[in-house]
N, C-alpha and C positions, 0 to 999 in steps of 0.2 A: 771585632777589629777587622777581620778579613772582609766582611760586608762593606764596611766604610771605605776600605782601600779600593775595593772593586767599584764602588760608586764614584769615588774620586777619579779613577781611571776612565770610567765611562763618560764622565762629564768634563774630562780634561782638566781637573783641578790640579794645581801644582803644590798646594799645601792643604792638609786635612787635619782637623783636631780629632784626637782619639781619646776615648775614656774607657775605663774598666780594662786597662792593659794587663794589670795583675802580674807584672814581671817584678821579681824580687829586687833587682838592682837597677839603679839609674844609669843611663848611658845612651849609646846610639848603636844601631844595627842596620846594615845594608841588606835590603830585600829586593831583589830584581832591580828596577830602576828607581827605587825609593829608599830613602834613609829614614828610619824611625828613631826619633828622639823620645825617650821615655823617662818618666820620673819613677821613683821608688814607690812600691805599693805598701799597704799596711800589712801587718802580720796576718797570716792566713790567706795571702794572695787576694786581698781586697783592694778595690779602688785602683789608682794609678792612672795618670793622665800623660799626654804627650802629643806629638805631631808627626805626621808622615810628610816628608818633603821630597818632591820629584827631583831627579838628578839635574834637570835643566835649570833649576834655581838654587841648588845646594850651595853654590859659590856666594850667594847673597846672605846666607845665614851667618849672622854675626855672633849670636849667643843663645844658648839654651839654658834656662834656669829651672831647677827642680825645687820649688818652694816647699811643698809638702805633698802627701799622696793625693790631695784634691786640687792642687793648683800648680801649673807649669807655665812658663812663658818662653816665647821664641822671638828673638829680635832679628828682623830682616832689614838689611841695608838697601835703600833705594837711592836714586840719583839725588834726591833733595832732602831726605830725612830718614831716620830710623823708624821702622814700623814694628811695634811690639804687639804680638798676638798673645792673648791671655786665654788659657784653657782652664776653666773652673768647673768642678763637679760639686754642686751644693749638697749639703746633707738634707735628708728627707725630714719631713715634719715630725716623725716619730723619734728622732734623735733628741738627746737632752739639750737644754737651752745653752749650757756652757759650750758644748761642741759647736752649735750653730753660731754663737756669738764670736767664738775664736775664728771660725771660718770667715765670717764677714769682716772682721777686723783685719785679718790677714789679706783678704781680697782688697780691702780699702787701701792698705799699705802698698799693695802691688800696683795700684793705680797711680801712686804718687811718683812715677818715674818721670824725670825731667826731659824736656825737649824730644818728645816722641809722640807719634800718632799711635793711639792704643785702640786695638780692635779686640773685643773679647767674646768668647763663646762660653756661655753658662748653661749647663744642663741642670734643670731642677726637676726632681721627681717628687711627687706628693701623692698622698692617699686621700681619697674623698671619704665621706661618711659611709659610703657603701663599700669601702675597703678596696676600691679599684685603684691601681697604680697608674698615674698619668705622667707623661713626660712633656716638659715644656722646654723648647730650645730657644735661646735668646742670642742673637748676634747683633752687636751694637758697635758703632764707631764713636769714640770719644775725642 
């Protein structure tokens, strides 16, 4: 998480999606010039998603939603519309089918927010036949 915050600062990003936060309780915490909005993690301090928001745009944050340990949303008010950022950490291929189906069904429900521009960040980790772990990051505007 620290690495992602440093990268955001270096490139002057005002909002950064965070994953693997692993904090037990959902909420927000001020760290220097950044407020971290985090969702609850799973037992054993696993998963956890959220956002780091720079103080220069914190007044634009309308809502933070902790949907589950794999999905959080942040709604930012702009002049013309509400922008919903979705941070989703997909289960790996080795997880059982029920867990994957539940994740994607929940993600689909999350997309059904009315009257908003939705931007989502989805990190998918998957294993190849050679047992190497690959990370794919997808950023898309809907």
